[in-house]
N, C-alpha and C positions, 0 to 999 in steps of 0.2 A: 730670465720672466719671460714668461712667449708674449706675443700678443695679445692672446685671451687673455693672461692676468693681467696685461699693462689697460685691459677696456677701462676707459674712467666711471662707472659706474661699480662694474666687480672690483675693483682695485680700491675703490671710496670704501664698497662697504667692508669689503674682508680689511682696510688698514683699521677700521672704527671697528671692525671685531677684537681685533690682533691690543689695538691700544688698551680698548676694556678688556679685556681679558689682564693685560699685565699688568692694568693699575692694577685689579682687583686681586692678584698673585703677588705684587709688588709692593702694595701697603703695607701688611701683616709683613712678609718678609725683612723689608727695609725696618721696620722695630723690632725684629725679630735679633737679624742682621744688627744694625746701631745698636741692642742692648750688650752687645761682645762690648762693645768701645765705651759708652757709656756709662759703663759700671767703673771702666780705668778712667775717665772723664771726672765721675763723680772723685773717685782714688785721688788724683794730681791735684785738681781745685782743691778737697779738703788739707790732703799731706801740704802742698802749697802755702795752704794758707795756715796752716802748723809752723810750717819752715822750711825755708828756699834748701835751706843742707838736705833735711829731710826730704826734700821732691829730689834730691842731685841721687839720694841713694834710692829712693822710691825707684826711680829715670832707670839706673845704672842696673838694678835690679830686673827689672820687667827687663830690659833688651838679651835676657838671658831664656826669662820663661814664655816672653810672647813670640818669638821663631815658633817653640815649637810646641804652641797653640796652634797656633796659626798653621804650620806642618803639622799639625794632626789632622785641624779641620781639611787641610786636603788633601791627608789619605782617605777620608770619607765620604768626598764626592762622587764615589761611583754609586752608592747607597742612591743617592739624588737621582741621578744617569739614569741607572737599570732601572730602578723603579719606575719616573717617568715613562721610558720605554716599556718599558713591562706594563704598564697603565695605559698607555695610547696605543700599545699593540690590543688590547681587549681582555688580557691573561690579570682579573683583577688577583684571582684567587694565587695566586704563583708571589702577591707582595709581601707576604708577612716574611715567609722565607727568605728574602733579603735582607729583611731586618731582624729575625734573628742572627745569620749567619753573620751578621755585621758587630754583633755585639762582642763575642770573643776577641773581636780584631782591638776594637774600640777599647778593651781593657787592656789588650797588650800594650797596645800605643800610647796611652795614658800610664801605662806603669814604665815604661824608659822612658820618657820624655819628664814622669817626677823624677827618676833616677838620676839622669843627668840637673835636672834645676840642685839635688843636694851637692852636687860640685861647683856652685854657681861662682864661692868666690876664689879659689883654683884657677876657674874661667876666666873669671874677670882679673887675676891678677898677669894671667898667662897673656892677655890681649892689653897689658901692658899700664892696665887703670892705679893709679896712684893709691898707698894700701890704705888708704878711709874707705875711699871711694870702694872700693873691692871688696874689704872686709864688713862693711854695712850694707852692699850690693848684696853681697853673698848672703846673708841673713832674709835678704827678701827674698831671691829666687826661694830659699829652702823653705820658708812660710808658705811658698805659694805651691809649691809640689804637689800635695794632693788633690786642688783643684783642678787640675788635667786630665783625674784618672775621672773624675764626676763627669767635668765640660764633655768629653768624649762621646757618653753617654746622652748625653743632653743633645750633641753636631746630630748624632745617629737616629735619633728621635724625630729632630726636627728636618733632618734629611728625606726622612721616609714620608713624613706627614706632607711636606713638600712639593713630593713626588709623585703623591696622589690628590694633591692640590689642596689642600687641608692646611695655611700656612697661619691660623688666626691660634692653634694652642701654643705655637712659639711664642710666637707675641705676648701672649695672658703671660707666661709663664715667667719673661723674659720680664717684662714689667714690674710684676710682681718680685722679681729678685732685685732689680734697680731699688726701688722704694726701700728693700729688707738692705740692700746694700750702704745703701746711705744713712739708715738709721744705727745699722749696727758701727758703721764709721765712726759717725759718732760719741759711740761710746769707745774703742778702741785705742782711735786715733790722739783722743782729746782728755782722754783720763774724764770720761764720765759714770757716774752710777757707781762709784766707788771702784771703778777699774782703773789701775795706773795709766798717762798719757803711753802710750807706747810707737805713735808717730807713724812711717812709712813699715814698721815692724806690721802692726798694728790693724794698718788698711792692707797688710798681703795676709790676714790671719780671715779679716772677714771674706776676704776674697774666695779663698778655699772654700771658707763655709757656703757661703752662697752658690759655687758651680755646685758643689756635691749636692743641695737640695734640689739646684735644676735638673741634674741628672736624674737622682730620685724620682722627681714628680714627673718627668716626660717618658719615663719609661711606664709608670702606674699607669698614665693617661695611654698610652697606644695600647698597651696591655687591656685597658677597660673601654675602648672603644665602641659604643652600642654597636655601630655595627663591622663590628671585628671579624664577624664571622665570612663576610663579603669579598675581605681580602686574604681568606687563609688561616686566620686566626681559630683556635681551637679545634679544629679538624685534623689538624695531623697533632700530633704531642709534640712541644719544643725539642725535648731528646731527641726525638727522632730527625728533628729537621738541623738539631746542632751535629746529628754523626757524619763524620765525613764534610764539616763544613769550610776545613779550608781548602779542600780543590772544589767542593759546590762553589764557592765564595769567589772562583779567581778573577772571574769576569769584572764583578766589583773592586778587589783589590787593583786590576792592573788599573784600572783605571784611574782607582786613588793613589798609584804610586804614580803616577804620571800627574795630578792635580798636586798632591804635596809636593814633588821636584819641583813645580813649577810656581806654586803657592811659596814655598819653602825657600826656591830661591830668591825672589822676591823681598819674603821678610827678612832672610840669612842679609841680604844687601842694605835693609832698613835697617837693621842691628848696627851694621857696620858704621854705616852712618851716626847712630847713636854713639858709637867707641869713638869715632871719631870726635864728635861733639865733647865726648867727658876729656879726648885730649887737651879739648881748647881750655876745657877749665869748670871751675862747678858753675861759675856764673852762665856761660854758652852753653853747659850743658841743660841746664834751668830753663833756658830761654828756646832752646832747641825742641825739648820735651815737651815746650807748650805746644811750640809750631806743631809737632810732630802728628803732637795726640789731637789738637783741631784736625790738622789733615785726616789723619786715622780714624775720626769721628764719623765727618763727612763721604770718606769713603767707605763707609759699612753702610749708606743710602744708596751706592752705585751699586756694591757689591750684592745689596737687596733686590737692586733694579735688574742687575744681572743675572744672579740668578733664578727668577721668574722668568725671565729670557730665557734662560738655558734649558728651563723645565717646558714651556712651549716650541723651541724649536726640537729639543728632544721628545715631545709626544710627538709635532707633524714628521719627523725622521723616523720614528715608530711605525707610522702607519703609511712611511713612503708618497709621503704629502712631501715632495722638494719646494715647490714654490712658497707653500704654507713657514717651510722651515728658513724659507732666506725672508719673507716679508717681515717673520717673527723676529730673525737678529736684528736687521734696518731699522726696525722701528724700533728695538730694547736699544738701540744705540742711538737714535736720533732723542729718545726721552732720555737715557742715561745724558745725553752732554746737557739739553735743555734742563734736567736738576742741577745738575751740577754748575751749570754757567751761573743759574738761582744762590745754590750755596757760596759761592766766591765773590760772588755781589756783596751778600750779606755781613761774610766775612771782610771786604773790601772797608765795606761801610762804617762797622761795629766794629774795627781790628782793636782800638782804644779800650773800648768797655769787654770788649772779652781778655784783653791781656791783664788788664785790672781784676779782672773774676779770677783769673785763677791763680794772683797773689798781688798781697799791699805792698810786696818789697821795691819800691821807686826804679831803683835799679836796674831790678828784672823788667817790671814793666817796659822800659826804656828799651833792650833788647830784644823784646820780644813783638814789638810793634810794626818794625819792619819785616820782621820775617814772616808777620800774618797777612801781610802784604801780599808776598810771594806765594803763600800758598793757597789765597784767592784764584791764582790761574795755577797752580800745579794742579788743583782738584779736575776740574775739569777733560783736563789730559790723561791723569792717574783712570777715571771712571771710567771711560768711553776705551780705553783699552782693555781695561779687565769684564767689561761686557761683549766684547770680541773677542777673550780669549774663554770665556764663560758660553759663546756658544760653538766655537772650534771645538771644546771636549765637548757640546755636548750632539755634535757629529760624529763622536768616537774618537777622533783623530787627539787626543790629550797626549801625545808625547810632543807631536810639533808644538802646542800653545810651553809646554814645557821646557822645550830648545829654545823658544824664543824667548822666553822668561830671563833665562840665563842668561843669554849674551844682553838681552838689553839692561837688568838690572845687573850682576853680576860682571859683566864684560864690557860695556860702556857706565854705568852709574856709581859702581863703588872707585873703580880711578879716577870718573872727570872727580868725584868728592874728594878726594885726595888733594886732588891737582888744584882744584879750587880754592877748597879752604888752606891749604898751607903754604902749595909753593905762591899760588895768586896771593894767599893771606887774605882771604875775602872772608876768615872766620867759619861762621855758623850760615852764614847766608848761599857760597858757595856749596853747602849740602843741600840746598832747597835750587838751584839751578840746575844740578847733579841729576838733582832728582825728577827735572823737567825733561827734562833730556833724555834719560833713561825712559819716561815714561812714553815720549814721540817716538819712537824707536818701536818699543814691543807695539805701540798703537798702530805703526805702518806694517810690522811684521803679521801681528794678531789679523789685520785688515784682509792685509792679502792673501792669508791663506783660508780664510773665513770662503773666502770670492771663489778662489781655487775648488774647493772642497766642492761646495752648490753647481760649480758646472759639474763637475768630472759625477756627482751623481754616487748613491749608498752603492 
């Protein structure tokens, strides 16, 4: 940043503007992102209230599904990045083509992920899970499969809207979906209104139905926006935009491949930790799944702030304003650390009622409480590294973020998880220690890369 950039009045005005714009974008984006896992939160709480064993089945089944879902979300990151840059460059009429060309790719990714879920039981056996966990967890993974397809359409549409600075519709759709999920869970998990009690499998069925609804609703919204002509909808028939969609979407997919690889590496690493917890037994995996779910829900706050930060960084980079891109990135990082530290304090203060909220099983609660104490420290580190990684991607250097994710989480966190849990015999606590160290490594690497890219310029 130059001396002019650092003059007190100018800097103060720029910081205030960045914070105001970040909060305007981040609020709805946080709700939309958090909604991804508040749905999982509702599932975990309601299944946990139904049965500790069913919670273990749901957690093991989700360990197959969640990495595929998050990997798919990562593959779609190119939509928000290219839309934000195109919008920031003033070429608004070209934005619709980005969305149209992402839809076939979303369908492809959703179908492939759903196909993998159908082999959930075999995969869990391959990972060494006990017969009962593998069989019941495989059933959960299978019924979750269709929801992947609908959710990919939801992600493409919300990413497009965020790229043109309209995160509100995704937030509203996610709020409605969460209410629908809770209502249907009450019916299918516990067996109300004449429906037999289905436990974890019932929860999986409901989740798929709700995610298909989300995808359909957001596609309809994008096509019916009042000012859709401004962004290129209606001027060119969709069939003409889709002609040659594969080569014409190469830029967005290139960013998405790197985003999917990076986020996929992190999610795969977390999934491996859940497999490790499963090897510790039913009670440890249930306790760890609660702690991991609390961490994941709080992580969605960071993901929302990080996504909003990436939009602002991408807009500024598209305009060629390096100083604004720099400021947007560091303001986003500071906001993330502040928000996640507050979340961590709340978790630490209320860890006992949080554990009791998930289950009435006293043995499970006793194992969960110390894990939640560790989560209160993990989330600030995890959130900070995510925001910096999102900023690096927004500058177009997506593979750098992916390589650093792979090293930090697969190369550092997973081996340490095994060593801490089994060699040091720290059990589930060891998995969370490994999670924190992996996050710190990623934070250092992503921060260094972001600073380097800003120095070199576009």
